[in-house]
N, C-alpha and C positions, 0 to 999 in steps of 0.2 A: 527708781524711775529711769535713770540713765540706762540701766541694764534692760529695762523694758523697751525703751526707745531703740537701743541698739539691736535688741532682738527683733523688734518690729521692722527695722530697716533691713536686717539680715533676712527676715522672712519675706519681705517685699522683693528683695533681690533674688531670693530663691524662687519665688513665684514667677518673676520675670524670666528667670533662666529656664524654669520648667516649661513656661509658655513657648519660648523659642524652641526648646528641644521637642516639645509635643508637635509644634507646627512643622518642624523639619522632618521628624519621623513620619508624621502623617503624609507629608508631601512625598518623602522618599518611597514610602509604601505604595501610595497611589501611583507614583511615577513608574515604579516597577510593574504594577498591575496594568497600567495603560500601555507601557512598552510591549508587554506580552500580547495585549489585546490588539495593538496596532500591527505587530509582526504577524499575528495569526490572520488578521484581515488582509494584510498585504500579500501574504503567501497564498491565500485563497483567490485573491484577485489575479495574481500572477499565474496560478494554475489554470484558471478559467481562460485567461488571455492566451496562454500556450495552447490550450485545447482548440480555441477558435482558429488560431493560425494553422494548427495541424489539420483541422477539418477543411480549411480553405485550400490548403496546398496538396493534401494527400487523400482525402476521403472522396471517393467517386460518387457516392450518393449525394453528398452536399454539392459537389460540382455539377452533377446532373440536374439537381433541383434549381440552381440559379442560372443554368445555361440552356436547359432543354426547352425546345419549342413543341415537341411532340407530347400531346396531352396524355396519352396512355402511358408513355414512359415516365412522364413527369409525375403522374399520380403515384406510381410505384416508388420513384425516387423520394417523393415527399413523405410517404409512409415510412420508408427506411430512415430518412433524415430525422423525422419526428421520434422514431424509436431510438435513434442514436442520441438525440438530445435528452430523452427521458433517462436513458442509461447513464449518461454523463451527469445529469442533475442528481441522480440517486446517491452519488458519493461526493458531490460538491457541497461543502459546508459554506454557509452564508450566501451562496449564489441562489437567487430565487427564480431566475428565468433566463432562457437562451432563445435566440431566434436566427433564422436564415432568410434572406430576401434576395430575389433575383431581379436585377434591373431590366433584363431583356423581356422576361415573361411575366413579371409582376407577381411571382409566386412568393407567398409569405408563410413560413413554417415557424411556429412558436410553441414552446412548452414552458410551463412554470409550475411552481410547487403549491401555491395557495391562491384563493380567489382574489385577494387584494392586488395581485399582479396583473389582473385582466385589464385594468385601466392603463397600466404602463404598456402592455402589449399593444393595445389599440392605438395609443398615442404614437408609439414608435412606428407602427405600420403606416399610419396616416402621414407622419413626418417624412418617412422614406419615399412614399409615393408622390408627395408634393415636391420633393427635392430632385431637380434634374441632374445635379452633380453634387460632389462632396464638398463644394466650396462653403456651403452654409452649415455643414455638420462638423462636430468635433470628433475626428477619427484618430486622434493621437493619444488621448489619455481617457481615464475614467472621469466623468464630470457629474456634477450635482444636478438633480432635476426634481421639481415638486409638482405633484398632480393631486388636486383636491386636498385630502387630509393625509396623504402619504408622500414620503420623500424617498428618493432613489439615488444610487450611484449607477451610471450607465456607461457601458463601453461599446463602441461601434467600430468595427474593423472594415475598411474599404477594400474590397477585392475588385479585380478587373471587371467581373460581370455581376457583382452584387455586394451585399453587406452581410456581415455576421456580427452578432453581439450578445451581450449578457447584461443583467442588472442585479443590483442588491437592494433590498428594502431596508432603509436605514431605521425604520420603526422597530424592526426586529433586533437591530444591533444594540439597542439601549436596554434590552431585557435584563442583563445583569445588574443594572442600576435602577430599575423601576421601583424597587421597594426601599430606596434610599432617597435622601434629599439632594443627592448629587445630580447636577444638570449636565447632560451630554450635548455638546454643540459641534456642528461641522462648519468650518470657516474656509474662506478662500485664501490664496497665497499672501494676501495683505492683512489677514487677521479679521476680516469682516464676516460676522456670522451669516450663514445662508438663511436661517430660519429663526423662529421664535421672535415675535414682535417686540417683546419686552427687552430683547437683546440687540435690536437692530442698530442702535447708536453706540454700541460698545466696540472698542478697539482691543482685540485680543493680542497677546504676545505671540510673536512668531519665532522666538528664540527656543529652538527645540533641543539644543545641546546643553544649555545651562541647567545646573542643579539648584539654582537660587529660587527662592519663593517668588511667585508672581501673584500680585494682588490685583483684582479687578473690582472697580466700584461702579455700581449702576447709578442711574439718575436718581433713584429713590434713596441713595446713600448706602445701600446694602453692599457689604464687601464679600468677595469670594476668593478662595484659593484656586488658582488655575494650574492645571497640568495639561500640556499640549504634546501631541505626537504627530509627526508628519506621515502622510500616506504617499510614498514615493511614486506610485503608479497613477496618481490622480492629481487634480488641481486643488485639492483641499486638505485640511488637517482635521484631526479629531481632538476635541478639548473637553476635559472634565472639570467642573466647577463645584467646589464644596463651600457652603456658607461658613464665613469666618466665625460667626457666633457659636457654631457647633464645635469648632476647634477650641475656642477660648472660653467655653462655658465653665469648666472647672476653675479657670483663673478668675473669672468674674465673681464666682461664688467665694473664692478665697479672699478677694479684695473686700467684699462686703463684711467678712468676719472681722476685719481690722477695726471697723467702727464699733464693734461690740465691746471693745476694751482690751487692755493689755493682758488681763487675766484670761479672758476668753481666747485671745490670740495665742497666749502661751499654751493653754490646754489643747487648742486646735493644732498648734504647731507640733506638740508632742505626739498627738494622735496621727498627724500627717507623717511625722518621721517614721513611726512604726508601720503605718499602712502604705507608705509610698511604694515600697518594694512589691507589695501585693497588688495594689490598685493600678499602678501605671507602668512601672519598670518591667515587671514580668510579662504582662500582656503585650506591651510594645515590643519587647525582645522576641516574644513568641511570634508575633505578626511579622516582624522584620525577618526572622528566620524562615517563616513560611514563604514570604515574598522572595527571599533569596533562593530557596529551594525550588520554588515555581520557576524562577528565571533560569536556573540551572537544569530544569526539566527532571528534577528528582521526584521520587515518590513522597508525597507529603500527607501525614495523617491529619484528619480534620479535627481541630480542637473544639471542645465544648465551651462556648463563650456565653451560654445562657445565664450564668450567674454573675457575669461581669456588670459592674455598676457604672463603668465609664462608657457613656453613650458613643463617643467617638471611636474608642477602641472596638466596641461591639459592632458599630456600623461598618468600620473598615474590615473587621474580621469576617463579618457576614459577606461583604463584597468579595473578599479573597476566597471564602469557601465556595461561593457561587462560581467564581472564575475557575477554581480548581475542579469543581464538578464538570464544568464545560470542557476543560482540558482533558480530564480523564475519559469523558465520552469520546472526544476526538481521538485519543490514543487507542481506545477500543475499536473505533471505526477503522483507523489506520491498520491495526493488527489484523482485523477481519479481512480487510482488503488484501493484505500480504498473504494471508492463508488462501484466499480465493485465487490470487495470482499464482501461487505455488502449485495449486491443483491444476490450473489451466496450463502451466508450463509442462507438468508431467503428462497431461493428456495430449498436448501438442507433440511431445517427443515420441509418445507411443504411436502416434498416427503416421509417422514417417516410415513407410514400407518401400524398400527398394523395388522399382518397377522392373528391373532387368530379370529378376527371378520369375515373376509372373509371365513376362514375355517369353522367356526360354521354355517354361512349362507348356504354355499354349502352343509354341512351335513343336515341342515334342509330341503333344497330343495330335497335332495336325499330321505328323509324320507316321502315325501308327498305321499298320497295314489293315486293309478292309477284310479281315478274316474273323472267325469266331473268337480266336485267342486275342486278336487285336482289339476287338470290341470289348472283351472282358477286361483287358488291361487298361483300355481307355476309360471304362467306367470306374475302375479302382483308382486310376490316376486322378480323375476329376473329383471323386469323393475325397481323396486324400488332400488334394490341392485346396478344396473348399474348407476342409477342417483346418488346414494350415493358415489360410487367410483369416478365417473366423477367429482363430487363436491370436494372431498378431494384431487384429483390430478390436479385440474385446475391450470392455470397459473396466475389467478388473484392475484393481491396484495391487493385488497380491494373489499368488497362487502357490500351492505346495511345490517343492522342488521336484517331486515325482512327476507332476503334471508337465513341468517344463522339460524334463528329460524325455517324457513320452513324445512331445512334439518336436524335440530335437531329433529323436530317432525317426520320427515320421518324415522330417525334412531330409534326413540322410537317405531314407528309402526312396523318396521322390527323386533325389539326385541319382540314386543307383539305377532307377528306371531309365533316366536320360543317358547315363554313361555305364552300360552293362560291363561287369567284371573289372571296373576301374576304381571302385571305392570300397574300402574296408574300414570298419569302425569298431571301437570297443568302449563300453560304458561300465565303469566300476565305481559305484557310489555307495558308501556305507549306509546300511538300513536306518541307523539312528538319526541321520540328517536328511532323510528323504521327505520328512514332514515339515522341514523348515519353510518358513514363509519367505518367498522371494517375489520380486516384481517380474511380470512376463517379459520374455525375450532376453533375459540376463545372459543365457548361454547361447541362444539361437543366433545372436549377432556375430559371435566368434565363428560359429559353424558356417554361417553365410559368407563371411569374409574368406574363410579357408577355401570354400568351393569356388568363390568368385575369382580369387587370385591364383589358385594352384591347380584347378581341375583341368586336365588335358586329356582328350580322347586317346586311348591306347596306353596311357601311363597310369601306374597304380598310385593312389593317394590314400594315406592312412590317417585316421582321426581317433584320438583317445581322450576320454573325459573321465576324470576321477573326482571323488568328493569324500571329505572326512570331517569329523567333528573334533575340534581342539579346544583347550581351555587356557586362557591367558588372563592373568590378573583377576582371578575369580569370575571371569565372564566366559561364556561359551561362544565360539565362532565357527562358522562353516567355511571351509577352505575348498574351493573348486578350481581344478586345473584343466585347462583345455590345451591339448597338444595336436599338432599336425606334422606331416612329413614333407611339407612344402619348402619353399626357399627361405622362410624365416623373415624376421624384421630387419630393416636397414639400421645401421648403427645410429645414424642421425635421428631416426624415428624413435629408437629406444631412449635416447637422452631426453627427448621431449615427453614421451609417454609416461616415463617413470617419475615425473614430478608429482608433488602432492595433488590429490584430486581437486582441491579448491583452485590451485593455480592452473591446472589443465582446463578447468571450466572457464576461468576468467580470461585466460590467454588464448582461447580458441580462435584460430585464424581462418576458419571456413573449410579446411580440409578434413578428411577422415570423418565424415558426418556420422557414420555408424558408431565409431569409437567415442566420438564426442557425446552422442545421445546417451550411450551407456554411462559414461562418466558423469554426465549432468544428472541423470536419474539417481545414480548412486549417491551423489552429493546431496540432492534434494531429500532423498528418503532416509539415508543413514548418517549424513553429516561427515565429520572427520573420522568416524569409526570404520568406515569402509576403506578398503585398500586394494589397489590393483597393481600387480607387478608384471611387466612384460620382459621377456628374455628369449634367447634362442637355445634350445635343448640339443646337446650333442647327440648325433644319431637320429635326430628328428628334424624339427624345424622350429616354427613359432610356438612359444609357450606363453600362455596367459593365465596368471594365478589371481583369483578373486577371493578376497576375505571379507565376510560380512557378519554382523552379529547374528547369533542363532535365536530366532523367534519362532516358536511353534505356530503352525498355521491353524486358523480357526475358520469355520464356515461363515461366521458373521463378520469376517474382515472386509467383505464387500457387500453392497446392497443386493437384495435378491434379483433385481432387474439386470444386474451385471453378469450373472452366472450364465455362461454359454451352455448350449445344449451338449450333453455328453453323448458320445457315439461309441459304437463297438470298436474293437481293435481296427486300426487304420488299414492294415493289409492282412489278407490271409497268408500271403507269402510274397516275396520279391523275386523277380526273375533271376535265375542263376544264383540264388542266395538262399542258404539254409535257414530254417526258422530260428528265431532268436528267443532265448528264455533265460531267466535268472538275472542276477545283478550284473554279471559280466557278459556282455554281448559283443559278438564279432561277426561282421559280414564280409 
């Protein structure tokens, strides 16, 4: 009997200990989940707020919308502002609507994602129109607002001539908890819930840093485990409440077993000893590990908890799985945004064409004599110039090296027309690397720089371009060398230019825009595998050596609409220049 009593006491102590551990583990897991959830929400609020300030300070369409008194100009500005808001909302997570309002002209432009936000849009518009000044509006933080059956967090920014703002539907934020018994509440800085009539008289804890368990008791006596997180950009906090009976259900069941007798307790205790590791410890450790990996933003496999018999572990695991699904979707969205941004960067860099070349060519055309020969040369000059501009502005992301060499030679012939008997060039590129895939203007930029900085009427300038295929560490690379007989690089420039490509891109100071564009595109397309070395060649001048991975060109590397119209040879001949043929060409 004594042994039975001692065992019962020990079992009771064990049950109490397990109860505390289960409560603490449940609280810790939910606290980590809520911490991630609050950080995600705060980050989205901060991003939306930054966008609003950026629109107010720097976007001309938004500024025109809130300041323009001209109805025709205002309509165009409103359309552009609405399009801007639509584009912004398309990648804004959790943000349901954005608006722009002009105090002077009473123009209101609003865009939102779903029909439930229409009431919020109407209410905000009426509120702004009735308010003569910002004294009665909260323009400092995000604040809570309830309209009919929907609740919102609203942010209004007061600009000199109008208001800009955004809102979040709080109904949507509780989606990860909708299939659980967890209650999600938003409360003010004093811990008073904003909504839920059954919680109106409850004082919630505002201790956001403590890891101790917080218990909340309602008027009906029902107890809840509270997890609270602060939203720094708003006047409220987010609180999750789990019914205590769900946490303590296994413990209550164990206590009932004690009344069945010492023998039954002994048998149950033995069964519990063997099943504890499987029923509670392992699932809790798994969920704790999942929560820790989620907090550290690691890739987390989704465990199968369908066979778990512990309802609390199953419920918490399902909540974590839903949260991880949401985080994974966000990561995919962010990754897609980065890919789109990278494509836009490359397109932007390709669009920067130096205007001085176009101006000089037009001047040369204007100086052609009004003779039959002059008209013929003018026609060829214009056709070659149009092909050159079409090539530099094309939408292709890749071309064969042979095509790039063709347009480099076309550029040299254009220059030879402007500077008769002053330019000689030689192109010697191995046949096996002429089908290598390169991005457009990879060599043309160096040739343009050579002509721009070294071409003087009456003085001879030589240009030499070579290319070969080499193998390094079982990988093939194309090595392109561009030589000219100009004055070469300054020593200070060589020290800067010969840094690693990534450092040159990150440390760009606004000078040498052509070189920067080339390095930027090399870094975006090839990463660290690309290498550019700048030097001065004895007996010549500037030497630029480009090394890129060898990738054979395929016609499907670009969409069909990006392929420019192919033309016949650019010149039948150049003045005072013999025809060029073969791999090695000299003029």
